[in-house]
C-alpha positions in Angstrom: 94.7 153.3 104.1 96.5 152.3 107.3 96.8 148.8 108.7 95.6 147.5 112.1 97.4 145.8 115.0 96.8 143.4 117.8 98.6 142.6 121.0 100.2 139.2 121.9 97.7 138.6 124.6 94.9 138.8 122.0 96.5 136.1 119.9 95.4 133.4 122.2 91.9 133.3 120.9 91.6 134.4 117.3 88.1 133.3 116.4 84.8 134.5 118.0 83.1 131.8 120.0 80.0 131.6 117.9 76.9 130.1 119.5 76.0 126.6 118.2 72.5 125.3 117.7 72.5 121.7 116.7 75.7 122.1 114.8 74.4 125.0 112.7 76.1 128.4 112.4 74.6 131.4 114.2 72.2 133.6 112.3 74.4 136.6 112.1 76.8 134.6 110.0 74.5 135.0 107.0 73.8 132.6 104.2 77.3 132.8 102.7 80.7 131.7 103.8 83.0 134.4 105.2 86.4 133.0 104.2 86.4 134.2 100.6 85.2 130.9 99.0 83.0 131.0 96.0 80.8 128.5 94.2 81.3 127.0 90.7 79.8 130.2 89.1 82.2 132.5 91.0 79.5 133.8 93.4 79.9 133.8 97.2 79.5 130.2 98.4 76.2 129.3 100.0 76.5 127.7 103.4 73.5 125.6 102.8 74.0 124.3 99.3 77.8 123.9 99.1 80.7 122.5 101.0 80.8 120.5 104.3 80.8 116.8 104.4 78.7 116.1 101.4 81.4 117.8 99.3 84.1 115.9 101.1 82.9 112.4 100.3 84.1 112.6 96.7 87.3 114.2 97.8 88.1 111.5 100.4 87.0 108.8 97.9 89.2 110.3 95.2 92.1 110.4 97.7 91.5 106.7 98.6 91.5 105.8 94.9 94.7 107.8 94.3 96.5 106.4 97.3 95.6 102.8 96.3 96.9 103.5 92.7 100.1 105.0 94.0 100.9 102.3 96.5 99.7 99.7 94.1 102.6 100.7 91.9 105.2 101.6 94.5 104.8 98.7 97.0 105.8 96.0 94.6 107.6 98.0 91.9 110.9 96.3 92.4 109.4 92.9 91.6 107.9 94.2 88.4 111.1 95.9 87.2 113.3 92.9 87.9 111.0 90.0 87.0 109.0 91.5 84.1 111.3 94.2 82.7 114.4 92.1 83.4 116.3 95.0 85.0 119.2 94.3 87.3 118.8 94.9 91.0 121.0 98.0 90.9 119.2 99.4 87.9 115.8 98.7 89.4 116.8 100.2 92.8 118.2 103.3 91.0 115.0 103.8 88.9 112.8 103.4 92.0 114.8 105.9 94.0 114.6 108.4 91.1 110.9 107.9 90.8 110.2 108.3 94.5 112.4 111.4 94.6 110.5 112.9 91.7 107.2 112.1 93.4 108.2 114.2 96.4 109.6 117.1 94.4 106.8 117.7 91.8 104.4 118.9 94.6 106.3 122.2 94.6 105.3 122.7 91.0 101.8 121.5 91.5 101.3 123.7 94.6 102.7 126.8 92.9 100.3 126.4 89.9 97.3 125.7 92.2 97.9 128.8 94.4 99.0 131.1 91.7 96.9 130.3 88.5 94.8 127.2 88.3 93.1 126.8 91.6 93.1 123.6 93.6 90.2 121.8 91.9 91.5 122.4 88.4 95.0 121.3 89.5 93.6 118.1 91.0 91.6 117.2 87.9 94.5 117.9 85.5 97.0 116.0 87.8 94.7 113.0 88.2 94.3 112.9 84.5 98.1 112.9 84.0 98.5 110.3 86.7 95.9 108.1 85.1 97.6 108.3 81.7 100.8 107.2 83.4 98.9 104.2 84.9 97.5 103.3 81.5 101.1 103.3 80.1 102.3 101.1 82.9 99.4 98.7 82.3 100.2 98.6 78.6 103.9 97.9 79.5 102.7 94.8 81.4 100.6 93.4 78.5 102.5 94.4 75.4 104.5 91.5 74.0 108.2 91.7 74.3 108.6 91.1 70.6 107.0 94.5 69.7 109.6 97.2 69.2 109.7 100.7 68.0 112.4 101.8 65.6 114.8 103.2 68.2 113.8 102.1 71.7 112.1 98.8 72.7 108.5 99.6 73.5 108.9 97.4 76.5 111.4 99.8 78.0 109.8 103.1 76.9 106.3 102.5 78.3 107.3 101.9 81.9 109.7 104.8 81.9 107.1 107.2 80.5 104.4 105.8 82.8 106.4 106.3 85.9 107.4 109.8 84.9 103.7 110.8 84.3 102.5 109.2 87.6 105.2 111.2 89.4 104.2 114.4 87.6 100.5 113.8 88.4 101.2 113.3 92.0 102.7 116.8 92.1 99.2 118.3 91.9 97.4 115.6 93.9 99.4 115.4 97.1 99.5 119.1 98.1 96.0 120.0 96.8 93.7 117.3 98.0 94.0 117.9 101.8 93.8 121.7 101.3 90.8 121.5 98.9 88.9 119.2 101.3 89.6 121.7 104.2 88.4 124.5 101.9 84.9 123.0 102.2 84.6 124.1 105.8 84.4 127.8 106.7 86.9 128.4 109.5 85.1 131.6 110.5 82.1 129.4 111.5 82.8 127.6 114.8 80.7 124.5 113.9 82.4 124.1 110.6 85.8 124.7 112.0 85.4 121.8 114.4 84.4 119.6 111.5 87.4 120.6 109.5 89.6 119.3 112.3 87.9 115.9 112.0 88.3 116.0 108.2 92.1 115.9 108.5 91.9 112.6 110.4 89.6 111.1 107.8 91.9 112.3 105.0 94.7 110.4 106.6 92.5 107.3 107.0 91.7 107.4 103.3 95.4 107.5 102.5 96.3 104.6 104.7 93.2 102.6 103.7 94.4 102.8 100.1 97.9 101.8 101.2 96.5 98.8 103.2 94.5 97.4 100.3 97.4 98.0 97.8 100.0 96.3 100.0 97.8 93.3 100.6 95.2 92.7 97.9 96.9 94.4 94.9 100.3 92.8 95.7 98.6 89.4 95.8 96.9 90.1 92.5 100.2 91.2 90.9 102.1 88.1 92.1 99.3 85.6 91.3 97.1 87.0 88.6 99.5 88.9 86.5 100.8 92.5 86.2 98.3 93.6 83.6 95.4 93.0 86.1 97.6 94.2 89.0 98.1 97.6 87.3 94.8 97.7 85.5 92.8 97.7 88.8 94.4 100.8 90.3 94.2 102.5 86.8 90.4 101.9 87.0 90.2 103.3 90.5 92.2 106.4 89.4 89.7 107.0 86.6 86.9 106.7 89.1 88.6 109.3 91.2 88.5 111.8 88.3 84.8 111.0 87.7 84.0 111.7 91.3 85.8 115.1 91.3 83.9 116.2 88.1 80.5 114.9 89.3 80.6 116.9 92.5 81.7 120.3 91.0 78.4 122.0 92.0 78.9 121.0 95.6 82.4 122.4 96.1 83.6 125.6 97.5 86.5 127.2 95.6 89.3 129.5 96.7 90.4 131.9 94.0 94.1 131.6 93.0 96.0 134.7 94.3 98.7 135.1 91.7 102.4 134.2 92.0 103.4 133.8 95.7 107.0 133.9 94.8 106.5 137.3 93.1 104.9 138.7 96.2 107.7 137.4 98.4 110.3 139.1 96.1 108.3 142.3 96.1 108.3 142.6 99.9 112.0 141.8 100.1 112.9 144.3 97.4 110.7 147.0 98.8 112.1 146.5 102.3 115.7 146.7 101.0 114.9 149.9 99.1 113.9 151.5 102.4 116.7 150.0 104.4 117.6 153.4 106.0 114.0 154.4 106.7 112.5 154.2 110.2 109.5 152.0 110.7 106.6 153.9 112.4 105.9 152.8 116.0 102.2 152.9 115.2 101.2 150.0 112.9 98.2 152.0 111.8 100.6 154.2 109.8 101.6 151.3 107.6 100.1 150.9 104.1 97.0 148.8 103.5 94.3 149.0 100.8 90.9 150.4 101.8 87.8 148.3 102.2 87.3 144.8 103.5 89.0 142.9 100.6 92.7 142.2 100.5 94.8 143.3 97.5 95.6 139.6 97.1 92.9 137.7 95.3 91.5 134.9 97.4 93.1 136.0 100.6 91.7 137.7 103.6 93.4 140.7 105.1 96.0 139.9 107.8 96.5 142.0 110.9 99.9 143.4 111.7 102.0 141.5 114.2 105.1 142.6 116.1 108.5 141.1 115.3 110.5 140.8 112.0 110.3 144.6 111.8 112.7 144.6 108.9 109.9 143.6 106.5 107.6 146.3 107.9 109.8 148.7 105.9 108.1 147.4 102.7 104.8 148.8 104.0 106.2 152.1 105.3 104.8 155.1 103.5 107.3 157.7 102.3 106.7 161.1 100.8 107.0 159.9 97.2 104.3 157.3 97.8 101.9 159.9 99.2 102.5 162.5 96.4 102.3 160.0 93.5 99.0 160.2 91.6 99.3 156.6 90.4 98.8 153.5 92.5 102.0 152.6 94.2 104.2 150.0 92.6 104.3 146.8 94.7 108.0 146.7 94.2 108.2 150.0 96.2 105.3 149.8 98.6 103.5 146.6 99.8 100.4 146.2 101.9 100.4 145.0 105.5 98.8 141.7 104.3 101.5 141.1 101.8 104.2 141.8 104.4 102.5 139.5 106.9 102.4 136.7 104.3 106.2 136.7 104.4 106.4 137.0 108.1 104.1 133.9 108.4 106.3 131.9 106.2 109.4 132.9 108.2 107.7 131.8 111.4 106.4 128.6 110.0 109.7 127.5 108.6 111.4 126.4 111.8 108.4 124.3 112.8 108.3 122.7 109.3 112.1 122.0 109.4 111.6 119.8 112.5 109.7 117.5 110.2 113.0 116.5 108.6 114.2 114.6 111.6 110.8 113.4 112.5 110.4 111.7 109.1 113.6 109.7 109.6 111.5 107.4 111.8 109.7 105.8 108.8 112.9 106.0 106.7 114.3 103.4 109.1 111.9 100.7 107.9 114.6 99.1 105.7 116.8 98.7 108.8 113.9 97.4 110.8 113.3 94.8 108.1 117.0 93.8 108.0 116.8 93.5 111.8 113.8 91.1 111.4 115.8 88.9 108.9 118.2 87.9 111.7 115.4 87.0 114.2 113.1 84.0 114.4 110.4 84.5 111.8 108.4 81.3 112.7 105.3 81.5 114.9 103.2 78.3 115.4 104.6 76.8 112.2 103.9 79.9 110.1 106.8 81.9 108.5 106.3 85.7 108.8 108.1 87.9 106.2 109.9 90.7 108.1 108.4 93.3 105.7 104.9 92.2 106.6 105.3 93.8 110.0 104.9 97.2 108.4 101.2 96.4 108.5 101.3 97.0 112.2 102.0 100.7 111.4 99.1 100.8 108.9 96.6 99.0 111.2 97.6 101.3 114.1 96.8 104.3 111.9 93.5 102.9 110.7 92.4 102.1 114.3 93.8 105.2 116.1 92.9 107.9 113.6 89.1 107.3 113.8 89.4 107.1 117.6 91.4 110.3 117.9 88.4 112.7 117.9 85.8 110.4 119.4 87.9 108.8 122.3 91.3 110.3 122.8 90.6 114.0 122.5 87.6 114.0 125.0 89.9 112.3 127.5 92.8 114.8 126.8 90.4 117.7 126.9 89.6 117.0 130.5 93.3 117.2 131.3 94.3 120.2 129.2 91.1 122.2 129.6 91.1 122.9 125.8 87.9 122.0 124.0 89.7 120.4 121.1 92.2 118.5 123.4 95.4 119.3 121.6 96.4 122.1 119.2 98.2 121.3 116.0 101.5 122.2 117.7 100.8 119.9 120.7 99.9 117.2 118.3 103.2 117.5 116.4 105.1 117.4 119.7 103.4 114.2 120.8 104.2 112.6 117.5 107.9 113.4 117.8 107.9 111.8 121.2 106.6 108.5 119.8 109.0 108.7 116.9 111.8 108.8 119.5 110.2 105.9 121.4 110.1 103.8 118.2 113.9 104.1 117.9 114.4 103.5 121.6 112.3 100.3 121.2 114.4 99.2 118.2 117.6 99.8 120.1 116.5 97.8 123.1 115.4 94.9 120.9 118.7 94.9 119.1 120.6 94.9 122.4 118.7 91.8 123.6 119.2 90.2 120.2 122.9 90.8 120.2 123.2 89.5 123.8 121.4 86.2 122.7 123.7 85.9 119.7 126.7 86.3 122.0 125.5 83.7 124.5 124.6 81.2 121.7 127.9 81.7 119.9 126.2 83.1 116.8 128.2 86.3 116.6 130.4 85.2 113.6 127.5 83.3 111.9 125.2 85.2 109.6 122.2 83.4 111.0 118.9 84.3 112.8 119.0 84.3 116.6 116.3 82.5 118.6 114.3 85.6 119.4 110.7 86.1 118.1 110.2 88.6 115.4 107.1 89.9 117.1 109.4 91.7 119.6 109.7 94.3 116.7 105.9 95.0 116.8 106.2 97.9 119.4 108.7 99.9 117.2 106.3 99.6 114.2 103.4 100.5 116.4 105.1 103.6 117.8 105.8 104.8 114.2 102.0 104.4 113.5 101.1 106.4 116.6 103.7 109.1 115.7 102.2 109.4 112.2 98.7 109.8 113.5 99.8 112.7 115.7 102.5 114.4 113.8 101.7 113.8 110.1 98.1 114.9 110.6 99.4 117.7 112.9 101.8 119.0 110.2 99.0 118.9 107.6 96.6 120.8 109.9 99.4 123.3 110.9 100.3 123.9 107.2 96.7 124.6 106.4 95.6 126.7 109.4 98.7 128.8 109.7 99.7 129.4 106.1 98.5 132.5 104.2 95.2 131.9 102.4 96.8 132.2 99.0 99.8 129.9 99.8 98.1 126.9 101.4 99.0 124.3 98.7 102.6 125.6 98.7 102.9 125.1 102.4 101.4 121.6 102.1 104.1 120.8 99.5 106.7 121.9 102.0 105.6 119.2 104.4 106.1 116.7 101.7 109.6 117.9 101.0 110.4 117.3 104.6 109.7 113.6 104.0 112.3 113.6 101.2 114.8 115.4 103.3 114.3 113.0 106.1 115.1 110.1 103.8 118.2 111.9 102.6 119.3 112.5 106.2 119.1 108.8 107.0 121.1 108.0 103.9 123.8 110.5 104.8 123.9 109.3 108.4 124.3 105.7 107.3 127.2 106.5 105.0 128.9 108.7 107.6 128.5 106.2 110.4 129.8 103.4 108.2 132.8 105.4 107.1 133.7 106.2 110.7 133.0 102.9 112.4 134.2 100.5 109.7 137.8 101.9 109.7 140.9 100.1 110.9 139.6 96.7 110.0 136.5 96.9 112.2 133.2 95.5 111.1 131.5 98.8 111.8 128.1 99.3 113.3 126.1 98.0 110.3 128.0 95.2 108.6 126.6 92.5 106.3 126.4 90.2 109.2 124.4 92.1 111.8 125.4 89.7 114.5 128.9 91.2 114.3 127.6 94.8 114.3 126.2 97.3 116.7 123.0 98.4 115.0 121.7 99.2 118.5 124.2 102.0 118.7 123.0 103.6 115.5 119.4 103.4 116.8 120.4 105.1 120.1 122.2 107.8 118.1 119.1 108.5 116.0 116.9 108.4 119.1 119.1 111.1 120.6 118.7 113.1 117.4 114.9 112.8 117.8 115.2 114.0 121.4 117.3 117.0 120.3 114.7 117.7 117.6 112.0 117.6 120.2 113.8 120.2 122.3 114.2 122.4 119.3 110.5 122.0 118.4 109.4 122.9 121.9 111.5 126.0 121.8 110.2 127.1 118.4 106.6 126.2 119.3 106.6 128.2 122.5 107.8 131.3 120.6 105.5 130.8 117.6 103.1 133.7 116.8 99.9 132.5 115.2 98.4 133.9 112.0 95.9 136.8 112.6 93.3 136.9 109.8 90.5 139.5 109.9 
């Protein structure tokens, strides 16, 4: 069977404009979804009895519980390790860094298992269970008397280590699968449901930040004032509630079948293309190989139409004489379908867009420097002392206010300007977020310039003391980070879901999480590099112990320039990007 083709002009609108009647799908859609989803029994999913918002309530509730549990551990973990476990500052910092790094690496494993073998729902339930067991161990570590020991390792040391490892392992299946599983509840071939899916991504991010807000305020207070047993026990209970919610709603969910190993399919296309390195690719895409019928050869994935570009990989779908004369089905290591080839093409096109997320995610990685900047400013307002770290709530509150207003207020206004019904596409949304990430660093640089000028005029340059400048001048830089996250973080989530191949959606979500880790690594590398360059020849450098003697503003300007360069690269990649074409 030969594959199909489509011109670039036809890429602009890829879904039919289905008539809407009070938010219901048109009658020709039929009673079942058209995106390959099934119900709990494996039958085609009913539009009436499965999916949509009633299925998403438990998903969003589970995400809220999971986020509160994660941030309930991570927000105040340094205090627990140093004050309760009696670890040194260096040991505690090292353990936390290792834990956070593991949290952002395990999603690759969880996403692979979800897309290839387990499916997203099963992966979430298993991962939540592992995460909850880890929380139970952390809770026990806070209540077990110090005098109790095992034969080899003090139980007081073993429990938190095992608990942290299990929580990180559990997050590997939760983070990449929850947003995609929620989006699976909406059929993107139905215009009404597709619109609701775009709203879902905003509510998902609200659930995440709602959990963070409660954890960083209420749970931190409980931990510091009521004990760590209760402080860890509460999020453990919420994590268990999340598992119950996912299990109780199984009949309401729509499921996407796992499509087998994505890595194997990528290798098959690469090997098949190399084997036919000296073959000419047919000019007519209809001559390329595709399985007959409406179903794709990849379980749980719709067929993908052929696109121009990256013609090297088209060799994998080029039919040669030995393929036509063979009586057996062609080996996928010698001949691949158009859909399988297009999977790899999609990943290759998505990669540059996703890589711009590395520099974007440096904005939030600057929070420790923002806090250090706040320590040398006036923290007293009307007799109250404001901890510099508490200003991070500006970011969280901005997200909680702006995310619900995004679809109801902002997008109708933007729609009148752009002429697009949805206001901004996911690529537009990412670009706007990068602009605000740059503005955050510009604001921080300007505040630091004024602060250093005041320090110079007051003779405080050589004194490690706060300058008389109100700490609330930092509010805009935290606010801009919040705006940037509402646009770009949600934009990246939506982009990874909409543009990724059907059978690789969790894996692509995991890639967006890896960009967060790489952004943090980039800031760490830049800090060490700048310190080694500017602190030579007896100079204090840009970021000395006494910030009044440094030039932290120069570092902020440098990173703002990097964000500007990243924006230009993103615009270039976005204007050349070819969207996925699913039949």
